[in-house]
VEXDREN-2710 file (C-alpha; in Angstrom, 1 decimal):
% VEXDREN-2710
k/r/px/py/pz
1/UNK/-7.7/-49.7/-12.8
2/UNK/-8.2/-46.3/-14.3
3/UNK/-10.4/-44.9/-11.6
4/UNK/-7.4/-45.3/-9.2
5/UNK/-5.1/-44.0/-11.0
6/UNK/-7.0/-41.2/-11.4
7/UNK/-7.4/-40.4/-7.7
8/UNK/-4.4/-41.4/-6.7
9/UNK/-3.0/-38.5/-8.4
10/UNK/-6.1/-36.0/-7.1
11/UNK/-4.3/-37.2/-3.7
12/UNK/-0.8/-36.1/-5.0
13/UNK/-2.0/-32.7/-6.2
14/UNK/-3.5/-32.7/-2.5
15/UNK/-0.9/-32.4/-0.5
16/UNK/1.6/-31.0/-2.8
17/UNK/-1.1/-28.5/-2.6
18/UNK/-1.3/-28.6/0.8
19/UNK/2.2/-28.8/1.5
20/UNK/2.6/-25.6/-0.1
21/UNK/0.4/-23.7/1.3
22/UNK/1.4/-24.2/4.9
23/UNK/5.2/-23.8/3.8
24/UNK/4.0/-20.4/2.8
25/UNK/2.2/-19.8/5.9
26/UNK/5.7/-20.6/7.6
27/UNK/7.2/-18.7/6.3
28/UNK/8.3/-14.8/7.9
29/UNK/8.4/-11.8/5.6
30/UNK/11.1/-9.0/6.9
31/UNK/10.5/-7.3/9.9
32/UNK/8.5/-10.2/11.8
33/UNK/5.1/-11.9/10.6
34/UNK/2.8/-9.2/10.2
35/UNK/4.1/-8.5/6.4
36/UNK/6.8/-6.3/7.6
37/UNK/5.0/-3.2/9.0
38/UNK/6.0/-3.8/12.4
39/UNK/6.7/-0.4/12.8
40/UNK/4.2/1.9/13.4
41/UNK/4.4/5.6/10.9
42/UNK/5.6/8.6/12.5
43/UNK/7.0/11.0/9.9
44/UNK/6.1/15.0/9.2
45/UNK/6.9/14.8/5.0
46/UNK/6.5/17.1/2.3
47/UNK/7.7/16.3/-0.7
48/UNK/7.5/17.0/-4.5
49/UNK/8.3/15.3/-7.6
50/UNK/8.3/15.9/-11.4
51/UNK/8.9/12.2/-12.7
52/UNK/10.4/12.5/-17.0
53/UNK/7.5/11.8/-18.4
54/UNK/6.2/14.5/-16.5
55/UNK/4.7/11.8/-14.0
56/UNK/3.8/14.7/-11.4
57/UNK/3.2/13.9/-7.5
58/UNK/3.2/16.9/-3.9
59/UNK/2.5/14.8/-1.1
60/UNK/2.5/17.1/2.0
61/UNK/1.5/14.1/5.5
62/UNK/2.3/13.8/9.4
63/UNK/1.9/10.3/10.9
64/UNK/2.5/10.1/15.0
65/UNK/1.9/6.0/15.5
66/UNK/0.2/5.4/12.6
67/UNK/-2.5/8.7/13.2
68/UNK/-2.9/10.4/10.2
69/UNK/-3.5/13.6/11.2
70/UNK/-2.6/15.7/8.0
71/UNK/-2.8/14.5/4.1
72/UNK/-2.3/17.2/1.3
73/UNK/-1.9/14.9/-1.8
74/UNK/-1.6/15.9/-5.3
75/UNK/-1.1/13.1/-8.2
76/UNK/-1.3/13.6/-11.9
77/UNK/-0.5/11.6/-14.0
78/UNK/-0.5/12.3/-17.8
79/UNK/-3.8/11.0/-18.1
80/UNK/-5.4/13.3/-15.0
81/UNK/-5.2/14.8/-11.6
82/UNK/-6.5/13.2/-8.2
83/UNK/-6.2/15.4/-5.4
84/UNK/-6.7/13.3/-2.1
85/UNK/-7.3/15.3/1.6
86/UNK/-7.4/14.6/4.5
87/UNK/-10.8/15.6/5.4
88/UNK/-12.3/12.9/2.7
89/UNK/-10.8/10.3/4.4
90/UNK/-11.8/9.1/7.9
91/UNK/-9.0/6.7/9.7
92/UNK/-10.5/3.5/9.7
93/UNK/-7.0/1.8/11.5
94/UNK/-3.8/1.8/12.4
95/UNK/-2.9/-1.5/12.6
96/UNK/-0.8/-3.1/10.9
97/UNK/-1.2/-0.3/9.0
98/UNK/-2.8/3.7/8.4
99/UNK/-6.5/2.9/6.3
100/UNK/-8.0/6.0/5.8
101/UNK/-11.7/5.9/4.1
102/UNK/-12.9/7.5/1.6
103/UNK/-15.6/9.7/3.1
104/UNK/-17.1/9.4/-0.5
105/UNK/-16.5/5.4/-1.4
106/UNK/-16.3/2.6/1.2
107/UNK/-14.6/0.9/-0.6
108/UNK/-11.6/3.0/-1.5
109/UNK/-8.3/2.8/1.0
110/UNK/-5.4/5.5/1.4
111/UNK/-3.5/3.6/3.4
112/UNK/0.6/4.0/4.8
113/UNK/2.8/2.1/6.5
114/UNK/6.4/1.5/6.8
115/UNK/9.7/-1.3/6.2
116/UNK/13.2/-1.5/6.6
117/UNK/13.0/1.6/4.4
118/UNK/10.5/3.3/3.3
119/UNK/7.4/5.1/4.8
120/UNK/4.9/4.0/1.5
121/UNK/2.0/5.6/1.3
122/UNK/-0.5/4.1/-1.6
123/UNK/-4.5/4.3/-2.5
124/UNK/-6.6/1.2/-3.8
125/UNK/-9.6/0.9/-5.5
126/UNK/-10.1/4.5/-5.6
127/UNK/-11.5/4.8/-9.6
128/UNK/-14.8/6.3/-8.2
129/UNK/-14.0/9.0/-6.3
130/UNK/-10.5/9.8/-8.8
131/UNK/-11.1/8.9/-12.9
132/UNK/-7.3/8.3/-13.3
133/UNK/-6.5/6.7/-10.4
134/UNK/-5.7/3.4/-12.0
135/UNK/-2.1/5.0/-13.0
136/UNK/-1.5/6.5/-9.4
137/UNK/1.8/5.6/-8.6
138/UNK/2.3/5.3/-4.2
139/UNK/5.1/7.6/-3.1
140/UNK/8.1/6.7/-1.5
141/UNK/9.1/8.3/1.7
142/UNK/12.5/8.8/2.8
143/UNK/11.8/8.1/6.8
144/UNK/14.5/9.6/8.0
145/UNK/14.1/13.2/6.2
146/UNK/10.4/13.2/5.3
147/UNK/11.3/13.5/1.8
148/UNK/11.2/11.7/-1.1
149/UNK/13.0/8.7/-1.6
150/UNK/15.9/8.9/-3.8
151/UNK/14.1/4.7/-5.7
152/UNK/13.2/6.3/-9.1
153/UNK/10.1/4.4/-10.0
END
């Protein structure tokens, strides 16, 4: 009897998990079914900003239809600084977002994408390229002006 109850509970739990996964997979994020990355980025941006805690960013980036033509990004969290330049990266994808891979460490990527409100430039897994990368925040750019977004971090 106890074994049958355990089996019934396992089947019920498995059914809930499967139903939950199905429900999540059938939801469409804002902007369509591809995570909101449905609009290719075209921007010439220059942004320089300093936060109250002295976190500092300066970026110049030029992108046309998700192809990155230039990138010079200095990020200076309080713990140190990172400097990312296009010459140190290779573009490995344009869809669903621009994907730049470090020439020094293939696990390090910079991504550029646009959603309904912002163009975002962000790093992923770049600690070996820049020791303080864990403290580097994504930059949100205004897609209309190419300047820094007005959203506080």
